[in-house]
C-alpha positions, 0 to 999 in steps of 0.5 A: 849769307842769310836772305835778310842780308842778301835783301839789304845788299839789294837795297830791298826791304820786304814787309809781308808777315800777315800777323804783324803787317802795319794794317793792324795797329797802323801808324803811317807816319812812324812807318814811313819815317822808319822805312826812310831811315832803313832804306838806301836810295833806290831801295824798295818798300813793299806792303800788302793790306786789307783794301776796299775802294770805299771806306769800311768802318772797322771802329772797335774791331780788333785783330791780333790784339790791335785795331783793324783797318781796311784801307780805302782809296782815300787812305791809300792816296793819303799814305802815298802823299805822306810817303813823298815827304819821306822821299818814297814814291810809288813804282808803277801805275796805281789801280784803285778799283775793286770789283770782287770781294774775295775776302770775308772776315769779321762780317766785312767783305773786301780784298787785298791791296799792295803797293811798292814805294821806292826811295828816291833820295836820302831824306 
C-alpha cells in the first residue's frame, strides 16, 4: 500500500514539497477550502512557510515562477482566523517570535514557520 494511501487512512494530509508549497503563488481561501474538502474530521494539515514576525516586502519578486511571500505574524494570524471558517483549528501553542534569521535569499533575511491545523467538523 502506498504511503499516500496510508496517510489518508490516518486522516492525514501533509504538504511539504518545497517547490510547490503554497507560500509561492499563495491563495489562502482556495487552499483552506480544498484542505477542508479533502480532510476527514480529525485530519491534519501541516504546512511550512517562509516567515518573519514583521512584514518583509517581496512585491515583484518571483520564486519558481510565482509571487514570493514571506509570511508575517499578522499574515499567519489572519490565515488561522480564516481557517476557523473552514472547520480547521491550530494544534498546540502558537509562537510568533523570530529571533534569528538563518535564511538569506533574494536579499531577504528570514526563517521558516510551520503550523498544524486539525479539522474539527464536516464544514
